[in-house]
C-alpha positions in Angstrom: 0.1 -0.4 -0.1 2.6 2.7 0.6 4.1 2.1 -2.8 0.5 2.8 -4.1 1.0 6.2 -2.2 4.4 6.9 -4.1 2.9 6.6 -7.0 0.8 9.6 -5.8 3.2 11.6 -4.8 5.4 11.1 -8.0 1.7 12.0 -9.5 2.1 15.3 -7.7 5.5 16.5 -8.8 7.0 17.7 -12.3 10.5 15.7 -12.0 12.1 12.9 -9.9 15.7 13.5 -8.6 18.2 10.6 -7.7 21.9 10.1 -7.8 24.5 7.8 -9.5 24.4 6.0 -6.4 20.5 5.1 -6.2 20.6 5.0 -9.8 23.4 2.1 -9.4 21.9 0.2 -6.4 18.2 0.4 -7.5 18.2 1.0 -10.8 14.6 2.6 -10.9 12.6 3.3 -13.4 11.3 7.2 -11.9 8.1 6.9 -13.2 4.1 6.8 -12.5 2.9 3.2 -13.4 -1.0 3.8 -12.4 -2.7 4.2 -15.1 -5.3 6.6 -13.6 -2.5 9.1 -12.0 -1.4 9.1 -15.5 -4.2 9.6 -17.4 -5.2 13.4 -14.9 -1.1 14.3 -15.7 -0.6 13.1 -19.3 3.0 12.7 -18.9 5.4 11.4 -16.9 7.8 13.9 -14.4 11.3 14.5 -15.4 13.7 12.0 -14.3 16.9 13.3 -13.4 20.1 11.9 -12.2 22.7 13.5 -10.8 26.3 12.6 -11.2 30.1 13.5 -9.7 31.1 11.1 -12.7 29.6 10.8 -16.0 30.0 6.9 -16.1 26.3 6.0 -15.7 25.3 2.3 -16.8 23.4 2.2 -20.5 21.6 -0.8 -19.2 19.9 0.8 -16.5 16.2 0.9 -16.9 15.7 4.9 -17.7 18.0 4.9 -20.2 16.1 1.4 -22.1 12.9 2.1 -21.4 9.8 3.5 -23.2 10.1 7.4 -21.3 14.5 7.2 -21.8 13.8 10.7 -23.9 12.6 12.5 -20.3 15.6 11.7 -18.2 17.7 14.3 -17.4 21.6 13.7 -16.5 23.6 16.6 -14.5 27.4 16.4 -13.9 29.1 18.0 -11.8 26.2 20.9 -10.9 25.2 21.6 -7.3 21.7 21.0 -6.6 21.0 24.2 -6.3 22.1 25.1 -10.2 20.0 21.9 -11.4 16.7 22.7 -9.2 17.4 26.5 -11.0 18.2 24.7 -14.3 14.8 22.6 -14.1 12.5 25.5 -13.3 14.2 27.8 -16.4 14.5 25.2 -19.1 12.0 22.7 -18.0 9.1 24.1 -16.2 10.0 21.7 -13.0 8.9 23.6 -10.4 7.9 20.8 -7.8 10.7 18.4 -7.9 11.1 14.9 -5.5 14.3 14.0 -4.0 14.6 9.9 -4.0 17.8 9.8 -3.6 20.2 8.4 -0.9 21.6 10.1 1.9 24.5 11.6 0.6 21.7 13.7 -1.8 19.2 14.3 0.8 21.8 15.5 3.4 23.1 17.9 0.9 19.3 19.2 0.1 18.7 19.7 3.9 22.4 21.2 4.6 21.4 24.2 2.0 17.8 24.5 2.5 16.2 23.4 -0.6 13.6 21.4 1.4 10.2 22.6 1.7 8.4 19.4 3.1 9.8 15.7 3.9 7.4 12.6 3.5 8.9 9.8 5.0 8.5 6.1 4.8 8.8 3.5 7.8 8.5 0.0 7.6 9.2 -2.3 11.1 12.6 -3.0 10.0 15.5 -3.4 12.3 18.6 -2.6 9.8 21.8 -4.4 9.9 25.7 -3.3 9.2 24.4 -2.2 5.6 22.4 0.6 6.8 22.2 4.1 5.4 21.3 7.0 8.0 18.8 9.4 6.5 20.9 12.0 5.4 25.2 11.5 5.3 25.4 15.6 5.5 25.4 16.9 9.2 22.7 18.9 9.2 23.4 22.9 10.3 20.7 22.8 12.9 18.1 20.6 13.8 14.9 21.1 11.7 11.7 21.2 12.9 8.2 19.9 11.0 4.7 21.9 10.7 1.6 20.7 9.7 2.0 16.9 10.2 0.1 14.0 8.7 0.7 10.7 10.2 -0.7 7.6 7.8 -0.5 4.1 8.4 -0.4 1.6 5.1 -0.9 -2.0 7.1 2.4 -1.9 9.5 4.2 0.7 7.1 3.7 4.3 8.1 4.0 7.7 6.1 5.1 10.7 7.5 4.5 14.0 6.4 5.0 17.8 7.2 6.4 21.0 5.8 10.0 21.6 7.2 10.7 25.2 8.9 13.0 27.3 7.3 15.3 29.4 9.7 
C-alpha cells in the first residue's frame, strides 16, 4: 500500500531526482505506473540523475525504457544549480528527491527542502544500513502541518520543513 502512495506522490511533481549511487544500486524506473494517475497528468515527470562522474550504466531502465527521452543527466552541478535549471528550462517547479543519504543530506544542508515525506517500515537495519542524510545538518529541523498515515504496518510521516 505504501508503494501506491509513492505513486501518488510522484504524480504531484514535475521531476524526480536521484543520485548516481541510487541509480546504480536500485535501477529505479522513476515513473508513474498507475494508469489512473497518469491519465490525470498526461505525462511522466522528468527523471533526473545527478552524478559527479559521467559513468552511468547504459543498461539502466531510465536509458532503455519507453521514457528514455524524458531523462536528464547533470554532471558536476550543485543541487541548487540543477533546481534552477529545471525550473527555467524544463518548467519543473515541484521536484521529489528519491535519492540516498548524500543527496538528501545536501538538500537539507543547503535548505532546499520544503516538505519531508518519510516512510517507516518496522525493520531493524543491519550493518549495511544507511542514514537518512549523510551530511551533518547545520541545525535540527522542525516540521509543521504534520500528518501520519498508516499503510498496514508501514507509516508515512509528512510535514513542512520549517525555514530558519
